[in-house]
N, C-alpha and C positions, 0 to 999 in steps of 0.2 A: 266240499265233496258234498253231496247228496243225493238223497233216493231217487224222488220224483217230484218234477212240478208239472200242475195241468193249470192253463186256463180256460178257465170254463163261463160261459155268460150263464145265469141263474136266475131263473125266477122261480125255482122247486124247494123244496125240502132237501135238506141235507140228510135229514134222519132216513130219506129213502135211500139217496146216492151211496151213504156213508154208513149207515146202522149206527147212528149216533144220534143226539139230542137235535131238536128241531133249532135249524138257522136258516133264514129267509134272506136273500139278498138279489138287487135286481142292479147286479154290477157285474163288471169282470174282474172274480175272484181268481186269484193266484195260487193253488193249493200247493204245499211242500209238503213231504215226507221227509224226517227227519229220523235218524237214527243215533243213540247217545251210548258211549261203551264206556265202560271203566275199564282201569291200564290192565284188565287181564281180559279184555275183549269180552265182557259179559255186559249184554244191554241191561241199562240202568232203568229201571220203570219207577213209575210214581211220581214223576217230574209233574209240577204245575205250569201254568201257562205265565205267571210272572217269573219263570227262570230261564225263560226264553228270549231273544233281540233278534230282530230281523231287518234287514237291510236289503234294498234293491236300488242297484246303480248307487251305493253309498249311502243314502237316504234311509234312514228308518222309518220303516212301517209299523202300524197300527195293526197287533194281532186282531181279527176279526173272528176267526173261528180257531179251536184247538181240541183235540181229543186224543186217546192213547187208546182208543176201541182197536182190537184187530179184526180188522174188518175182510171179509171175501178177497180173496187175489186173484186172478188169473194170470197163470205162469207159463208160457212158452219156454219150451226147452229145446236149445239148439244144439244137436249134436252130430261131432265131427266122427266121420267113417272113412275119411279118407286113410291113405296108407300111411301117412306118417303118425297113425294112430295105433299102429300093429302092434300089439302087446299091451297096450294102454285099456282098451275097451273092455275089459271084465272089471278091473279095476273102478273105471268110469262110472259102469253102469251100477255097481255096488254104492257109490256114493251118490248117484242118483236116488236110489232106492232109499237111502237116509233121508234125503231131503222130503221124498214123495210120502215117507210113513208120517210126516209129521206136517202133514198137511190138515186143514181143517175142512169138515163135511159141506162146507160150501165154495172151497176151493173149485177150480176148473183149470186143465190142463189140454197143451197141444204140443205135437212134436216136431220139431225140423230138423231131417238130417240132411249132411251135407258131404259130398267130395266133389266130384268134376260138376255137380251144379246142386242147388238146393231140392227139396223135396219136401211137402208137407204129409210126412207120414202117419199121423195123425192128427184130426181133427179138434176143436175143444170140446171137453169129454169131462164128468165130474171124477170119474174112475182111472185113480192113477195107473192101475194094473195095467191098464189099454197102452200108457206108453212105454213100460217095460215087456211087455208083450211084443210090441212092434221091433223092438230094439235086439230081441233076439234072433230077427231075420237078418241083420246086416253083419258083415264081415268087413274090415280095411281094405281099401283099394281105392286105387284113382288119386287125384290130384286136390286140392284145396279151396273152396268157395268161400271163405268165412263170411266174408261183406255181404254178398250178395244174401248167405244164408239169414245174415240179420236185415236186410231188407224187406226178405221174404218174413220173417218172423214179427216185426213190425206192421207188415201190412196185414197180418192175420188177427192183430191187436183191434183192427177196427170193430171185427164181429165177435170180439171179448165181451163178454157181459157184466164182469164185476168193476166197481169204480176203480179200486187198486191193480196195477198190471206191473210185471217185470219178466225178462228174459235171464235164462241161466244157460252159460255156455260152457259146454263141455269139449275142450280143443287144445292145441298146443298153437293154435294161432298165427301158425304159417300159413298163410294166403299166398298162392301163388296162380289161383286161376279164377278170381270174381272179374267181373265187368266193372261192378259199382267202386266208387273210389273211396277211402277214409273220408276226406273233406265232404263229399256228398252224404256219406252214411250221418256222422257228424251233424249234420244239416238237420236231418230227419230226425234223430235223436233230441235235438233242440225243440221241435217242434212237438212230438210223442209224449212227452211226460213219461217214457218207460225207463224202471229202474232195471240196472242189468248187473249181475254176477257173472264171473268166469272160475273155474278151476282147470288145473293141468297138474298131470305130476310128473317128474321124472323122467326121461328118457331111458326103457329098460335096455336097450341097444347102446349102452354106452361108447361101446367104440366105432359107433356110426357115426361119421364126420356129418356136421349139420349143413345143410343148405342157408343161403343168406335169407331166406322167407323164414325158415324153421328160426334161425337165431335171432329174428327180430320179432317173433311172433309173440313173447311175455311182453315186450313193451307195447305191440299194439293191444294187447289185451288190457293191459293196465289202463292205456288212455282212455278206452273206451268206455271201460268199468268207471273209470274217474268223473269222466264228462255225464256219467248217466247216474251217479252218485251211489252206484253198490261199489261192490268190492273184487278183486284177483287174488285168488289165491294160486300160487305157485307150491306144490308140497312133493315130498321127498317119500316115498312107500305109503303102502296102504295105512298104517295108523294114523298120518300124516293126513292124508284123503279121507280118511273118515270121521277124523276131526274137522278140517275145513266142511265138510258135507254140514256137520252139526251146526257149525258156528251159523251156515248160510241159511239152514233154517230156522233157528232161533233170530234171526236177525228180520228175516221175513216176515214173521209175525210180531216183532216186537218194535212199534213204530208210531212214532207222532203224527198226527196230519193237522198243520198249520195254515191258516188261509187268511188272505190278506186282499184288500182292495189298494191298488199301488196309488200311492198320493197325488195330488193332483198339483204336478210341479209344472205342468205344461197343460195344455189345451185337452179336451178329454178325449180328442182323437188318439191321443199318443198310447192307449191302451188295444190298439189297432195300427202301429204304426210299422210292421212288419221287421222290427229291430230284435235285437237279441240284449237282453235285461240280465244282468248280474246278480245273483242272488247270493247274500249272506247268512247263515244262522251261528247263532253265539247262545252257549249255555251260561249262565252265572252260577257259579257255587260259593257256597258260605267258605269265608277264610278258615284253613286248616284242615279243608276236607279234601282229597283228592282230586286231580284232575280228571277230566272226563274228553273224550274223543266224540266227535260231530261229523256225521256223514250225512251229506245233502247235495242235493244238484246243483252245478256251478250258475245256473240260470236255466232263463225260457226265452223262446223267440215268441214274439207277440203275433197274432195273425194280421194280415193284412188286409186294408178294406178291400 
């Protein structure tokens, strides 16, 4: 698993793009965001470059760029206002507020709400209060177009200004009204390099029978987050919901950025072959120290000629 992968053709300083020490490259540089957690789900900070090993399509790669800095984030909030969210929205808004309260001053935010269809309720804005204010105008109604909303969020990322990009979903995942397919969405994610987190809480109406789409919702959200290098949190009650929000806020701002130029095992054109390339990140730790968990994107789709 992983956070973010982006394929860039660079002839500029990463100091301007990533807020880190200068690094120049005239090549196809793959950027990987990785999160390292201890056994208590706390971010592990202070690791050095030599603790990481990185593989593409099973071949180890040389790490050309490494940084631990908390660079500015563009975060698109994807908020479900469909009828299945009735009773959940107040708790979800409170959880979102906890994430937004932990934002940095250079972060920016947008809001996509969805029921029968998605709508960009708030464009990119550095003021997190704008997101909460727009949500106060919504009540639960209609059907669920989750996949369409994620496609809308990905499209909006084209105008985001920060180098790191993520989406945060508040939904039960019970999609029953999208025109987009899961397969098409996952293909879009492979090309976007956008990290995705999702959070849902137990249905307050425990006696209400779930539709097949609602029953399948958690697995759908988990698959999407896993593919995009984030995590899905299904929680029970306000305390767990608040804890999940705090965890997401910590992880969004506790990442390692690793860059490499794919090793030439084939003609140089392979970097624009349009194929999906599998990526794996390992963290070595001294013998006798606790194991850690690493989250990273499963791979990326190279651009085609």
